[in-house]
N, C-alpha and C positions, 0 to 999 in steps of 0.2 A: 503496499500500501503506501499510493506516494502522498509528502507533506506538503504542505507553503508554508517556509519557515521551517522553525528549530522541531524538530520531531518527538512527539509526549515525550516523558519520564515515565519510567515506572515502578512503582513502591509499591509500597503491602497498603493501603488505603482502609481504614477504619474508621468508623461511627462510635464514640463510648457510651454506654448502657445514660443514660439517666439520671443527672448526679441532684438532688436534693440541699439544698443550702439551709445550712443552720446556723440562727441569728451567732453574730460575733465569729464567727469562724474563719478563717483564709484555708484551712489547707483541706484537697480533697481527695479521695484515692479514687482512680482511671481504672472503670474495668470494661470489658468485651464480652458479652456473656457473659457476667458476673463474674470471669476472672478476668482478675489484676492482669495490665499492660503495663509497658517501661516502652516510652517512645525514645530513641534515639538521642533528642537533646530536645531541650524546648524550640528553636527553631524549624524542627518535623512535626509543627503540633500549626491546626488554625483552632482560634479558643474563641467565641463571641459569648460574650456577657450583656446581659439585656439589651440585645440589640445592633452591638458597638464590637467592632474587631480587635481583639487585644494585643497587644504589644508582645512576643516575646524578648524573658530576659528582664522587662520593664514592670511590663503589666503582671508575669506571675513566671515562676522559674519551674521547674521539675527534680524532683528526688525520686528515682525509681520507676513507682506507680505512681509519687502522690507527686500532686500538684497543687502551688503554693501560690494564691496570689497577693497583689506586695498591698493590699489592705484584709481587711478583716472586712465578711460579705453579711449583710442585716435582710431583717426578714423583707420579704417582696422580691429582695434582689434574685435572676433569673441566668443559671448559666443554659446558656440559647443550646449550643452541643461542642462537643471536643472532638475536632476531626486528627487524627491522626494521619501522620503523610508515609512511614519508616523511610526507610534512609531510600531517595529517591533514586541516588547510582547505583541500590542495588536489584538486580533482578530480580530476587525473591527463589523462589523454589518453582523451579518449571511445571509447566501443568504434565501430565500424561500422555506420552508418543509424542512432547515439542520439541525434543533432540533433535537433529538428524544430524547424520557423518560429515557432512560441510563443516559442521558449526564444532568439530571437535579437532582444535591441532595434533596433528600426530602425533609430535612431541611431548604432549602433556599426556598419553597412555602408554605410564612406565609399570614396569611390574608393583612397581609400591602399591598404584591408585588399582590393583587386579585382586582380589580377596581369594587366596585357589579356593576355598569350598563353592564360589561362587558361579566358578567355570567349570558347567557340566554339559556333561553328553550335547542334553535339552537346545545348551544356548548357544550351537556350535554348527550351523548349516552343514552336513554332508560335503555338497558341492561347493563348501567356499574353502575347503582344506583341498591343498592341489600342491604339485613342486615346489611352485613360486613362496608360497603364504608359507614354508617351510626351512629351516638351516639347521640338518646336524650334521654333525662335522665329528671327527673320532677327536678322542679327547690324547692329547700327548702327552699327557702326564700318564695318565693310567691304560692309558693301551687299548681302551674298550669302544665299541662302537654298539648302535641302536640295530638291531634285525629283529627278522619274523620271527614267531614265537613258533617253536616244533610244532608239526601238524595245523601249522595254516590258518592257526584262530583268528586270526585280525590282529591280532595283536603286535605289540612287539617289545623287544627284554633286549639288557645290556648284555653284548657279549667279545673275547677276545678280539681284537681287530688283527684283521692277517699281517703280518711281518712284510708284504711288499715281493714274498718267492710261494714256493708249493709249501701247504699245511703239512703237509705228511709225505715221507719218504723213509721206506726198512730197507734192507737189504740185512735175509740170512743166506746161510751156504749149508750144502750136505756135509757134514766132518768124516767125514769113512767112506772110503771102495762100496761102491753095488756091483755086484756079478747074474744078479737072477731078475728074470721081470717082478717086478711088484711095485706096490705102493711103496712111496718114498712116509715112512709114520715114526723114522726115529732118525737119531743122530744129524740133528738138524738144531740150528745155533745162529744168533744174530750176530753176526762178526764184527768181532773185539778186538782188533788185531792194527798196530800202526796207522791209530791214531783214526780208525772207522768210527762211524758217528751214523746217528740217523735222525729224521725232522718230527717233534712232535709226539704224539701219546707213540705212535709204534705200533704193529702188527701181533697180534697175539694167537703160540701156537700150543695145540695141545694133537700126539699122535700124527701129525703131520698135516693137521688140518688147519686152515691158517683164516683168522677171524676178525675184522676191520675195526679198526677205532673208531670210523663213523663213517657216516651214509656219504658216497657220491663216487665221481668216474675215476675210477682205479685204473694204470695201464701196471699191467701186472706182465715184468720180464722174467722167462726161463731162459739161462744161458747154461752146457752141459759142456765141461771136454772128457771126452771119453780116448779108449783107445779098440778099436774093434779084434777082434779074436781070428783062429785059422777058423776051416774048413766055411763048409756052403752058408752058411748064417750067420753072417760079420756086421750085419748093420743092424742099428740102436736106436730107440725113439726115446726120446724124454716129452712124456705128456701133463699139458695144464687141464687138471679138470674143474668145472665152475658145477654151482647150486644155488639155485633159485629160492628151495623150498629146505635149504639142509634134510635133502634127504638125496633126491635123485640128481646124480652129479652124469653131468658128461664131458664128453671131449673137446675144449673148443680150437685149439691151434698145438703145433709139436714143433719139437726140433729135431734132425734125425742126422747120423750121420753113416752111409756109405763108403768106404773104401778098401783099400785093397786089406791081406792080412797084417796083423802085429801095427797097423799105422794110428798115430794120433789125429785126432780130431777135434773142434768144436764148432759148436753153433747153435743159435739163439731164436727167440719164437719173442711175439709181441699179443698181449690179449685187452680192450678197454672193456672193460666190465662197469655196468654200473649195479652200483650197491647198495639197494632202494631200502634194505633194510639189514641191517648186521646179524641179527640175530638167526636170518637166512642164505641171505647172500655169502658161501663160503668158497676157499679154491682150496686142489694140493694138488698133490705132482705125482707121477707116476712113471718107472721104468718102463721100456716091450720091445721088439721085434731082436731080441737078440737070437731066436733060432740056436742051434748049437753050434757056435761057429766062440762061445768064451766072451764075447765081448766086456769090456769093465766099464763104468762109470763112476769116475773117478771124485772124487771126495780129500777137502781137508778143514783143519781145525786151525789153520794158520795163518791159509792164505784163501782166495778164491777160484777155486778150479768147478764146481758144481754150484753154482748159485742165483737166487730171485729177486726181481727188483718190484718192492711196491710202491709206486708214487700215483697222490692226490692230485688230479690233473683240474678238479672243479667241482660245483655242486651238482644232486645229482636232478 
């Protein structure tokens, strides 16, 4: 709305309850709706006595809710009205649903102005939360970040932030020679010589069954060192078996050697395994194909002859 001249000031305008004059009394209590009221000052009032407007701080003064006239009033005097203006420079309490977004300065909306208990899901529109509204970063002090809760329940939880490399890399080896077609159920150890180490939690192993430390996409690498035997059957295979139900295993890849009698050979195989459940997704290894040649799969506890490497490349 436009105005000619100065725009009217907004105050808390109130008319006091009628006051009965008491003979030979100057001081009176001001009330609105039978409740005491205290004006900002004498200058924030309009007072009419006997039809004459009174001058603030001369004809009357105030102290709290009490107005005191400059002389005692007598029977027959009439206090026509007392209007309290409020603070005319103060907007007072806005009416409901009148404060718009444009009226709030961005810099004035601070954490201290927002009570935690008042920020509820019902106060935030779903479509109002987007990437531009959120600034989530790793904390460089404690190395944690926000990530999706397990099972994709829709919430966030704090988890250790990745170091920038692979989360899990582990290497196990065969510690003694194998000369028969069999599952590799024993003589397996994590490499621990000459500074050999691993990253993350690492794999666990029981009777040749390897369990993964967490879900994810893992590269399984098998490397063999073998010497072929004599006779007609001198080939040898190192098989990789996986299961997704902790029961039925299948060969997914193998490395092999088929060279002349009593010749040393090496070979490797790789398989990318999606481990969706650490209780059901597992891996084991076996030796086959020896025939009657007497080939030998070599193992050592001091170096990697036949060994297996497990690397987590990403999330499932």
